C-alpha positions in Angstrom: 95.1 118.7 97.8 96.9 119.9 100.9 99.5 118.0 102.9 103.2 116.8 102.8 104.3 114.2 100.2 106.8 111.7 101.3 108.6 108.6 99.8 107.3 105.1 100.5 109.1 102.7 102.8 111.0 101.2 99.9 111.0 104.3 97.7 110.2 101.9 95.1 107.5 100.7 92.5 106.8 97.9 94.9 105.5 100.3 97.4 102.2 99.9 95.5 100.6 96.8 96.8 100.4 93.8 94.5 103.4 94.8 92.4 106.6 92.9 92.0 109.7 93.5 89.8 112.4 91.3 88.6 115.6 91.4 86.3 117.3 89.4 83.7 120.3 90.1 81.7 124.0 89.8 81.1 126.9 92.0 82.1 129.2 91.1 79.3 126.4 91.7 76.8 125.7 94.9 78.6 121.8 94.5 78.1 119.0 93.2 80.1 115.3 93.2 80.9 113.0 94.3 83.7 109.7 92.8 84.3 106.8 94.3 86.4 104.2 91.7 87.5 100.9 92.5 88.8 99.2 90.1 91.3 95.9 90.8 89.6 95.1 92.6 86.2 95.7 96.1 86.4 94.1 99.0 84.3 96.8 100.4 82.0 97.5 102.9 79.3 100.5 104.5 77.5 101.9 107.7 76.2 104.6 107.8 73.5 106.3 111.3 73.1 109.5 110.3 71.5 110.2 110.1 67.8 111.7 106.6 67.7 109.7 104.2 69.9 109.7 100.3 69.9 106.7 98.7 71.5 104.6 95.4 71.8 100.9 95.3 72.6 100.4 99.1 73.1 97.3 99.4 70.9 95.2 97.5 73.2 95.9 100.0 75.9 93.8 102.8 74.1 90.8 103.7 76.1 88.4 102.5 73.4 89.9 99.0 72.9 88.6 95.8 74.6 91.1 94.5 77.0 90.5 96.0 80.4 93.5 94.7 82.4 97.1 93.6 81.8 99.1 91.0 83.7 102.7 92.6 83.4 104.8 95.1 81.7 108.3 94.8 80.3 111.1 97.3 79.8 114.1 95.9 77.9 117.3 96.6 76.2 118.2 95.1 72.9 116.3 97.4 70.5 113.8 95.5 68.4 115.4 92.2 69.5 114.4 93.0 73.0 110.6 92.8 72.2 111.3 89.0 72.6 111.6 89.5 76.3 107.8 89.9 76.6 107.3 86.3 75.2 109.5 85.1 78.1 107.3 86.8 80.7 104.2 85.7 78.9 105.4 82.1 79.1 106.0 82.4 82.8 102.5 83.8 83.4 100.9 81.1 81.1 102.6 78.4 83.3 101.0 80.2 86.4 97.5 80.1 84.8 97.3 83.9 84.3 95.8 85.8 81.3 92.9 87.2 79.5 90.1 84.6 79.2 88.9 83.6 75.8 86.7 80.6 76.2 88.9 77.9 77.8 92.1 79.6 76.8 94.0 82.3 78.8 96.3 84.8 77.0 98.7 86.7 79.3 98.7 90.4 78.4 102.2 91.8 78.5 102.9 95.2 76.8 106.5 96.0 76.3 108.9 98.8 75.3 112.6 98.7 74.3 115.5 100.9 74.3 118.6 100.8 72.1 121.8 99.6 73.7 123.5 97.7 70.9 126.4 100.1 70.6 127.4 100.5 74.2 130.6 98.3 74.3 129.0 95.0 75.1 129.6 91.7 73.4 126.4 91.5 71.4 127.3 88.2 69.9 127.6 86.5 73.3 125.1 83.7 73.5 123.0 84.8 70.6 123.4 81.8 68.2 120.3 81.9 66.0 118.0 83.8 68.4 118.9 86.6 70.8 118.7 85.9 74.6 115.9 88.4 75.4 113.1 85.8 75.7 115.3 83.9 78.3 116.0 87.3 80.1 112.1 87.8 80.2 111.6 84.5 81.8 114.4 85.1 84.3 112.9 88.6 85.2 109.4 87.3 85.8 110.8 84.2 87.7 112.8 86.6 90.1 110.1 89.2 90.5 109.8 90.4 94.2 109.2 93.3 96.4 113.1 94.0 96.5 115.2 94.6 93.3 118.3 96.3 92.2 118.5 99.7 90.6 121.2 101.4 88.5 123.1 98.9 86.5 120.5 96.1 86.6 117.9 94.7 84.2 116.9 97.1 81.5 119.4 99.6 83.1 122.4 97.5 82.4 123.3 99.0 79.0 121.9 102.5 79.5 123.7 105.7 78.7 123.0 109.4 78.5 124.7 112.4 77.0 126.9 113.0 80.1 127.0 110.0 82.4 126.2 106.3 82.3 122.4 105.8 82.7 120.6 103.2 84.7 117.3 101.8 86.1 115.7 104.1 88.7 112.6 104.0 90.8 110.8 106.1 93.3 107.5 106.4 95.2 105.3 109.1 96.7 102.7 108.7 99.4 100.0 111.3 99.0 97.9 112.9 101.8 94.8 111.3 100.2 96.3 107.8 101.0 97.1 107.1 97.5 100.4 105.7 96.6 102.1 106.5 93.3 105.5 105.1 92.1 107.6 105.2 89.1 110.2 102.9 87.4 112.4 104.1 84.5 115.3 102.9 82.2 117.4 106.0 81.5 119.0 105.7 78.2 118.4 109.3 77.0 119.9 111.3 74.1 120.0 114.3 76.4 121.6 114.9 79.8 120.1 114.5 83.4 122.6 116.9 84.8 123.1 120.7 84.5 125.9 122.0 82.3 129.2 120.1 82.9 128.5 119.4 86.6 126.8 116.6 88.7 123.7 118.7 89.8 120.5 116.9 88.6 117.8 118.8 86.7 115.4 116.8 89.0 116.8 118.4 92.1 113.7 120.5 93.1 111.9 117.2 93.5 114.5 115.3 95.5 113.3 113.7 98.8 115.6 112.9 101.8 118.8 113.0 99.8 117.9 110.2 97.6 120.3 111.0 94.7 122.9 112.9 96.5 121.3 115.9 98.0 123.3 118.4 95.8 120.4 120.7 95.1 120.6 123.2 92.2 123.9 124.9 91.5 123.8 128.5 92.8 124.1 130.5 90.6 123.1 128.4 87.6 126.1 128.0 85.3 126.2 130.0 82.2 126.0 126.8 80.1 123.0 125.4 81.9 120.8 125.6 78.8 123.4 124.5 76.4 122.1 121.4 74.5 124.2 118.3 75.2 123.4 115.1 73.5 125.1 111.8 72.6 127.5 112.1 69.8 126.3 111.3 66.3 122.6 110.6 67.5 120.8 108.4 65.0 117.0 107.4 65.0 116.5 104.5 67.3 119.7 104.7 69.3 118.4 106.1 72.5 115.1 106.1 74.6 114.0 106.6 78.1 111.1 104.2 78.9 109.2 104.2 82.2 106.2 103.1 84.1 104.0 104.9 86.6 101.8 102.7 88.9 99.2 103.8 91.6 97.0 102.0 93.9 94.2 104.3 93.1 91.0 103.2 91.2 91.2 104.6 87.6 89.7 103.7 84.3 91.8 103.4 81.1 91.1 107.1 80.1 92.4 108.3 83.4 95.4 105.9 83.2 96.2 107.6 79.8 96.2 111.0 81.5 98.5 109.6 84.2 100.9 108.4 81.5 101.0 111.7 79.8 101.8 113.3 83.2 104.6 110.9 83.7 106.1 112.2 80.5 106.4 115.6 82.1 108.8 114.0 84.5 111.1 113.3 81.6 111.0 116.9 80.6 111.8 117.9 84.3 114.8 115.5 84.6 116.4 115.4 81.1 117.5 118.2 78.8 116.4 117.9 75.9 113.8 115.3 76.1 111.3 113.9 73.5 113.6 114.3 70.7 113.4 112.8 67.2 116.0 110.3 68.2 114.4 109.2 71.6 111.6 106.7 71.8 110.4 108.2 75.1 107.4 106.2 76.5 105.5 105.9 79.7 103.1 103.2 80.6 100.6 104.0 83.4 98.8 101.3 85.5 96.3 101.4 88.3 96.0 98.4 90.6 92.9 99.7 92.5 94.2 98.1 95.6 93.5 101.1 97.8 89.9 101.3 96.7 90.2 105.1 96.5 88.6 106.7 93.6 90.2 110.1 93.2 88.0 113.1 92.7 88.8 115.5 89.7 90.7 117.8 92.0 92.7 114.9 93.5 93.6 113.7 90.1 95.4 117.0 89.5 97.6 116.1 92.5 98.0 112.6 91.3 99.3 113.9 87.9 101.7 116.3 89.5 103.1 113.4 91.7 103.4 111.3 88.6 105.7 113.9 87.0 107.7 114.6 90.1 108.1 110.9 91.0 109.3 110.1 87.5 111.8 112.9 87.6 113.2 111.4 90.9 113.3 107.9 89.4 115.4 109.3 86.5 118.0 110.9 88.8 118.2 107.8 91.0 118.8 105.6 88.1 121.7 107.6 87.0 123.1 108.2 90.4 123.0 104.5 91.3 124.7 103.2 88.1 128.0 101.4 88.8 131.2 101.1 86.6 131.6 97.7 84.6 134.0 96.7 81.9 134.1 98.6 78.6 132.0 101.5 79.9 132.1 104.5 77.4 130.9 106.9 79.9 131.8 107.8 83.5 129.4 107.0 86.3 127.9 109.8 88.3 128.9 108.5 91.6 132.5 108.7 91.1 132.7 111.5 88.5 
């Protein structure tokens, strides 16, 4: 557990071999979808620490349940409507012959989580007709999945907000001395604030690498209002949510993936104040591709867990710092505040 941590070459979820990411969405709608595709089934689990989650196919990720590997993960806006996005990703994977084999049939396994972005100023009637557009967003996201993808106001981050600034989609990666790669992807739509007091300094500052979200560090001294609780006005159940994914190339079983997902939640607490409220649906998926061939010893899993928290915190700050201004925004963007 000694040595220097450093970001991967892309500082991205796709620094983990065998992982691709794609987006679908609509700027006028102010909502979208992000899909994470695995080249081969990945071991996965989930941890839900918020009081207002929205999910699909999460029960099968419990360590005691049958399915050992998943084909993709989906983060989407649209509240419960956004769960349709997983159907679009599933359709793409079915056409590619992917999925859990049941006799002669293959069923793509695509767990999903959603955030509430229905009241962010976008035209939510645009193109809905009878059915909302999220299934199409999911298919577009899967079709466009690649090693390079946009962050900030993109995919599931298009409609995100926080208590103080416009939110967004963020990612970060960490190369560990053991040779293991760990990375995070997150859509930041929190009821709380990613910044300290009324300023621009991020709570995640102690974990920043190479000035990846502005290099401001912590304010010195801390402002007197640093611990003041700032939340979105009139919070209502289901109107927020930060949803994220931690992926590693280590070899893990489902129980170890569950512990990694729990550690990823610590990144929420490090980067957002307050986090895990009754009005958030805070959720973290964790997946292990096993492509490194490294089975971490128990002591190395401690470092992996610490990296999951730190990398998630960095991804949260990067998502907010990378957001850009669009029509009908109701909050300022961090980069120009």
